[in-house]
C-alpha positions as CSV (number, residue, x, y, z in Angstrom):
1,M,9.9,4.5,5.6
2,Y,6.5,4.1,7.3
3,L,3.9,6.9,7.5
4,I,2.2,6.8,11.0
5,A,-0.7,8.9,12.2
6,L,-1.2,9.5,15.9
7,C,-4.7,10.7,16.9
8,D,-5.4,11.5,20.5
9,D,-6.9,14.5,22.3
10,E,-4.3,14.4,25.0
11,T,-0.9,15.8,24.2
12,A,0.7,13.7,26.9
13,E,-0.6,10.5,25.3
14,L,0.7,11.6,21.9
15,D,4.1,12.2,23.5
16,K,4.1,8.7,25.0
17,T,3.2,7.0,21.8
18,E,5.7,9.0,19.8
19,K,8.4,8.2,22.4
20,L,7.7,4.4,22.0
21,L,8.0,4.7,18.2
22,S,11.2,6.6,18.6
23,D,12.6,3.9,20.9
24,Y,11.6,1.3,18.4
25,E,13.5,3.1,15.6
26,K,16.6,3.2,17.8
27,K,16.5,-0.5,18.5
28,H,15.7,-1.5,15.0
29,P,18.3,0.2,12.7
30,G,17.0,0.7,9.2
31,T,13.4,1.3,10.4
32,E,12.2,4.8,9.9
33,F,8.9,6.4,10.9
34,M,7.4,9.7,9.7
35,T,4.8,10.5,12.3
36,R,2.0,13.1,12.2
37,R,0.0,14.1,15.2
38,F,-3.7,14.9,15.3
39,E,-5.6,16.1,18.4
40,N,-9.0,15.4,16.8
41,A,-10.3,13.0,14.2
42,D,-11.7,15.7,11.9
43,E,-8.3,16.9,10.8
44,L,-7.1,13.4,10.1
45,L,-10.2,12.6,8.0
46,W,-9.9,15.9,6.1
47,L,-6.4,15.1,5.1
48,V,-7.3,11.5,4.0
49,R,-10.3,12.8,2.0
50,E,-9.0,16.0,0.5
51,K,-5.2,15.5,0.3
52,K,-5.1,11.7,-0.2
53,Y,-3.0,11.3,3.0
54,M,-2.6,7.5,3.4
55,P,-0.5,6.6,6.4
56,N,0.5,3.0,6.7
57,L,-0.6,2.8,10.3
58,I,-2.9,4.8,12.5
59,F,-2.8,4.8,16.3
60,M,-6.1,6.2,17.5
61,D,-7.7,6.9,20.9
62,I,-11.0,5.1,21.1
63,Y,-12.6,8.1,22.7
64,L,-12.0,11.6,21.5
65,P,-14.2,14.1,23.6
66,D,-16.2,16.5,21.6
67,N,-14.6,20.0,22.2
68,G,-16.8,21.7,19.6
69,H,-14.4,20.9,16.8
70,N,-14.6,17.2,16.6
71,S,-17.5,15.6,14.7
72,Y,-16.3,12.1,15.7
73,P,-16.2,11.8,19.5
74,L,-15.6,8.1,19.2
75,G,-12.4,6.9,17.4
76,M,-14.6,4.0,16.3
77,E,-16.8,6.3,14.3
78,A,-13.8,8.0,12.8
79,A,-12.4,4.5,11.9
80,K,-15.7,3.6,10.2
81,E,-15.5,6.8,8.1
82,L,-11.9,6.0,7.2
83,R,-13.0,2.6,5.9
84,N,-15.9,4.2,4.0
85,M,-13.2,6.4,2.3
86,N,-11.5,3.2,1.2
87,Y,-8.6,3.6,3.7
88,K,-6.9,0.2,3.7
89,G,-4.1,0.8,6.2
90,K,-3.7,-0.6,9.7
91,I,-5.7,0.8,12.6
92,V,-4.7,0.3,16.2
93,F,-6.9,1.6,19.0
94,L,-5.5,2.9,22.2
95,T,-7.9,3.2,25.2
96,T,-8.2,3.1,29.0
97,S,-11.3,0.8,28.7
98,R,-12.1,-2.5,27.0
99,E,-15.7,-1.4,26.6
100,H,-15.6,-1.1,22.8
101,A,-13.3,-4.1,22.1
102,L,-15.8,-6.1,20.1
103,E,-16.7,-3.1,17.9
104,A,-13.0,-2.9,16.9
105,F,-13.5,-5.9,14.7
106,D,-16.2,-4.2,12.7
107,V,-13.7,-1.7,11.4
108,D,-11.0,-4.2,10.8
109,A,-8.8,-2.8,13.6
110,L,-5.6,-4.9,13.9
111,Q,-5.0,-4.3,17.6
112,Y,-6.8,-3.0,20.7
113,M,-4.3,-1.9,23.3
114,V,-5.2,-0.7,26.8
115,K,-3.3,2.3,28.2
116,P,-0.7,2.7,29.5
117,V,1.0,0.7,26.7
118,S,4.2,-1.0,27.7
119,E,7.3,-1.0,25.5
120,E,7.1,-4.8,25.3
121,K,3.5,-4.7,24.0
122,M,4.2,-1.9,21.6
123,F,7.3,-3.5,20.1
124,S,5.5,-6.8,19.8
125,V,2.6,-5.2,17.9
126,L,4.9,-3.2,15.7
127,N,6.9,-6.3,14.8
128,G,3.8,-8.0,13.5
129,L,2.3,-4.9,11.8
130,L,5.5,-3.9,9.9
131,K,5.9,-7.5,8.7
132,D,2.4,-7.4,7.3
133,I,3.0,-4.0,5.7
134,E,6.2,-5.3,4.0
135,E,4.3,-8.3,2.7
136,E,1.6,-6.1,1.3
137,R,4.1,-3.7,-0.3
138,K,5.4,-6.6,-2.4
139,K,1.9,-6.8,-3.9
140,Y,1.5,-3.1,-4.8
141,I,3.4,-0.4,-6.7
142,L,3.0,3.3,-5.9
143,L,2.7,5.3,-9.2
144,R,2.0,9.0,-9.9
145,I,-1.0,9.1,-12.2
146,E,-2.5,12.4,-13.3
147,G,-0.6,14.2,-10.5
148,R,-1.7,11.9,-7.7
149,L,0.1,9.1,-6.0
150,V,-1.9,5.9,-6.6
151,R,-1.4,2.4,-5.2
152,V,-1.8,-0.1,-8.0
153,A,-2.1,-3.8,-7.4
154,L,0.6,-5.7,-9.3
155,N,-1.9,-8.4,-10.2
156,D,-4.0,-5.8,-12.0
157,I,-1.2,-4.8,-14.4
158,V,-1.5,-6.5,-17.8
159,C,1.3,-4.7,-19.6
160,C,2.9,-1.4,-20.3
161,E,3.7,0.3,-23.6
162,A,6.2,3.1,-24.1
163,Q,4.8,6.0,-26.0
164,G,7.5,8.6,-26.3
165,K,8.4,10.0,-22.9
166,T,5.4,8.5,-21.3
167,Q,4.1,5.0,-20.5
168,C,0.7,3.6,-21.1
169,L,-0.3,1.2,-18.4
170,F,-3.0,-1.4,-19.3
171,L,-5.0,-2.8,-16.3
172,A,-7.1,-5.9,-16.0
173,D,-10.3,-4.0,-15.7
174,G,-9.8,-2.3,-19.1
175,M,-8.5,1.0,-17.8
176,Q,-5.5,2.7,-19.2
177,C,-3.3,5.1,-17.3
178,T,-0.6,7.4,-18.5
179,L,2.7,7.6,-16.5
180,R,5.3,10.3,-17.0
181,M,8.3,8.2,-16.5
182,T,10.7,6.2,-18.6
183,V,10.2,2.5,-19.4
184,T,13.5,1.8,-17.6
185,E,12.3,3.6,-14.4
186,L,9.1,1.7,-14.4
187,Y,10.8,-1.6,-15.0
188,E,13.2,-1.0,-12.1
189,Q,10.1,-1.1,-9.9
190,L,8.3,-4.0,-11.5
191,S,11.3,-6.3,-12.1
192,Q,11.4,-7.3,-8.4
193,C,8.4,-9.5,-9.3
194,Q,9.1,-12.6,-11.5
195,E,5.9,-12.1,-13.5
196,F,7.1,-8.9,-15.2
197,V,9.5,-9.1,-18.2
198,R,10.7,-6.5,-20.6
199,I,10.0,-7.1,-24.3
200,G,12.3,-5.0,-26.5
201,V,12.5,-1.3,-25.8
202,A,8.8,-0.6,-25.7
203,Y,6.9,-3.1,-23.6
204,I,6.8,-4.6,-20.1
205,V,4.5,-7.6,-19.9
206,N,2.9,-9.5,-17.0
207,L,3.5,-13.2,-17.8
208,G,0.3,-14.1,-16.0
209,Y,-1.8,-12.4,-18.7
210,I,-0.2,-14.0,-21.8
211,G,-2.8,-16.0,-23.6
212,S,-0.5,-17.5,-26.2
213,L,2.9,-16.8,-27.8
214,N,5.0,-17.9,-30.7
215,A,8.2,-16.8,-32.4
216,K,6.5,-13.7,-33.9
217,E,4.1,-12.3,-31.3
218,I,2.4,-12.5,-27.9
219,C,-1.4,-12.5,-27.6
220,M,-2.4,-11.0,-24.3
221,E,-5.7,-11.9,-22.6
222,N,-7.0,-8.4,-23.1
223,G,-6.7,-8.8,-26.8
224,M,-3.5,-6.9,-27.4
225,K,-0.9,-8.3,-29.7
226,I,2.7,-7.5,-29.1
227,Y,5.2,-8.3,-31.9
228,L,8.5,-9.8,-30.7
229,P,11.8,-8.3,-31.7
230,R,14.2,-10.7,-33.5
231,G,16.0,-12.9,-31.1
232,T,13.7,-12.4,-28.0
233,Y,11.5,-15.5,-28.4
234,K,13.8,-18.1,-26.9
235,R,14.4,-16.1,-23.7
236,L,10.8,-15.1,-23.3
237,R,9.7,-18.7,-23.7
238,E,12.0,-19.8,-20.9
239,Q,10.7,-17.0,-18.6
240,Y,7.2,-18.0,-19.4
241,F,7.7,-21.7,-18.6
242,N,9.7,-20.9,-15.5
243,Y,6.9,-18.6,-14.2
244,Y,4.2,-21.3,-14.7
245,C,6.4,-24.0,-13.2
246,R,6.8,-21.9,-10.1
247,E,3.0,-21.3,-10.0
248,C,2.4,-25.0,-10.1
249,E,4.8,-25.9,-7.2
C-alpha cells in the first residue's frame, strides 16, 4: 500500500487527481493507494509535524491562494517546509503555469506536471515513482520505537539482541533502541536482506559489521562480542564468505 497526499484548494482538481489514481489501481492489480485530501498546506504540514504523517507521495498544487487559513500560499513554500521537517517522500507539483518550474528543483520535486494532467502522463509518472519507492523500501525497515513508527535504514543496523520479550537494536551511530516484538518477528522482516543472519535464539547480526569471527565468537565493529552456540560456526562462516563474495562481484 502507498500513502498519497493530495493538496489543492480546488475540490474539482482533487477529484480529478483522485480519479486518475483510482483508474491506475484498476489497471494495475495489486497496487493499492490510501489517499488523503487537503485543501490547504497548513493542515498537511501540521499532520507531518505533529502526527508524524509520512505519505510516500504528495501531489501538490504549486499555488494555494491565501484564504485566511493558509500560511503557505505557494506550494513551493510548503514543500520547503516539508523538507525542513526532514520529509523524504516524493513531491509532484501540479500547476496551470510553468512559471515556478526551475524552483521545483530546489525542493527536490520529482515531477512538475501542467494541468490538465492526462491519464497517459499520470500513469507514466506513477510507474516511475512507484518503482523508485519499491527500491527505497528495500533499504529501510519500519519499526515501532517508543510508540512511534520510525523508518530505520538497514545499513545502520549493526545487530539485535533479544532481551526477554523485547529486542535491543544496536545502530551504527551508537544508539540503542528497544523494540516490543519477538526476535522471530523482527527476523522475518530483516531476513529478506542477505546481510542479516540469525545467531542462536538471541541475536540477529548484520554481516557487514562483523570485524572478525572464529569458532567461539564474533567481534562486531562496534566492540560487541557475541559468543557462538555450538555447531553454528560452519554455517555462519559460509554466509559470511558468500556475503563478501557478492559484495566484490
